[in-house]
Structures are given as structure tokens and as C-alpha cells.
Steps between C-alpha positions, in 0.01 A plus 500: 500500500601643837615172655649196331591219739623141462141377475364760255572323171344171609199658667414701188561234233386177669158505332651459151860389559463152355322640194787740428791260547540150352618188677879477543700297247563137582875573486462736797340232714769253388775736617334574834427133570860406423640769730253423779593131510349353814391848609340674663479801266381853576349739247520872575197674355314170460189686382236289325724194492587508129841349580441347842210275402668323206818469706303341783351272234854371443510386863697797637402630845429864406431785740443867429530859615274774366389844616159490328216316667292533183760308300526233768119468498528439124757226566273344763212484252692265269530121528794427730541865597376445852789260569776757438598682821531876445640768729339842448807723504721740311763264363784725615401432861354151527589264784424129468594216728645294215794475262470437127692333223363761258362850537379658177333816374384516139333724241688819606333485843828569680488851353183562701737587785524874441833592659850360471498463879198270489648299215821448699291409804315239293827329404603499866165355603521232232853407608375440856232263370715295262637165607876455439538448126153648441432720197332837443353560153377825345334533159488860376541725201830664408451878539488694173486874548481544123135396518411845635467828314550801729428282801176351374352220291155397375464155344221275375507147640178359356228589248186285477159560346355604836805597710820701480787483750754781534784581734605854588827547691701783653869425562739640761853384405657647816294286737462218243124525542235449236142591587245341264128461451370197317188627324222265386235660275186302420124542460477465878711813546861587585698321769836614635754275671806667660847347476796666669845338496860572589708314240858382547766372261632144530837626624323696774314186605830310510639758743189474719553124508863539605402740778258235628767228495371323189714405205420511131398165352345540153331747264303431183327724248172310554342190646622274221865568582560762232841670530504824693669752274459858377184405308318353801184684601433283806710296739457208737768539768592257776713552811573248773578488868838331538481144638594454862876463555636155571 
């Protein structure tokens, strides 16, 4: 693929996104609702509304940012989706006339920002949109370079009677980039969905937060509050904007 932009993933996968990925766990919505409090809350990469819609169902005023119009159209097609305001934007550069008690980005979506510069810029942008005492949450995997053999990996994610799903990935450890194709093989043919990410370690994210003026608040090994230790494969990390002085 000659060009991969912020909107590419969503534009290519919107037609089957909800078929490929299940609803989020109830524990995730519990955590987000608790952190949002009275709100409002902002989801970066709101997509099809997998998280935003059930959170709005808890009474939270949820808004979104997404670069893919196709994914936002999918959100709009669902009950309640038309009531969630969405800004079409790269979430490293959004500008909204509002402040939020919670900004969150889940399901590794933060890694869709493909340079360290853009990831730092996202933290800075989030910090500008947080109310004093507001929180920024990221859910992501913990990088594991041991998954790759000579910079590559092919894995099987699903085998059914009439469909097979594979993932083929090339890995660049210098740039912390993995370039993947999700491959769906069925009687209807072969479909390819591109996924390109720039991963970052939790400690790197902590430094980005500090540069943006946010302070570390909490980190778990999953949505149910599992301890974050050397065995953790994912993390849910929270930083906060310091409350106003006085």
C-alpha cells in the first residue's frame, strides 16, 4: 500500500468491523463510567461506537473524534448513534470548544498514530482539553518483540467451517512499527484489511504524559483491575491533569 493515513484502517474495515470484534466487557464500561463521573467524556477513535454507545447508555455525555467517515457512518446507523457528536479529525490534532472530565482511547487505537512526534502531540492535545482533575485513559497491549521471527509473524486468529482469518505482520523494531494485513478467506473470496501501528511501552507513554503536564494516576493489567506486572500482556493506564491550585 503506497499511502496509509489516519483514516485508512477505518475506511477499509468498516464493512465488517463489528463482525470481527466483540462487544467490550462490562468491566470496561464500568471503569470508564466511574472515571467520567458527570462528564462529558471524549473518545479518540470512536469508530463504530462499541464503547461510546454503552457508555452513553449509562447516562454519560459522550463525544468522539475519528478520522474515518465510514466508521462514523457505521456509528450513525445504530440506535443512539446519531446523538453522539463526532469531530472528523486525526486525534493528534483535534480542536474542540469543550473540556472533558475523561478522554479515553481503547483497543490499541492510540498506536494508530505512526510517529513518536504525533503520539506526543496527542498527549499535548488531550491535556488542553481536560478539565482540571480530568483523566486520560489508554488501553493497549504491552509490546512483545519475541512474537516475531526474523522480523515477521503469521498467525491464525479464527477457523470456521466456511471462513479462515489470518494475520501476517512485518516488524521494524527501530521505528517500533508493525505493518499487518488481516486476511479473511471464505467462499466469497479473499479480503485484506491493512493495520499499521507504532507501538510504545508503558514507560514511554508515562514520559509523554509528563511532557504534556499530566501526572500518572493508575495502571492495571486489564479492565478488571488485574495487577500490572511482568506477566501482563495488556495495560489500562490513567493519567490526570492536576487540579487547579487553591
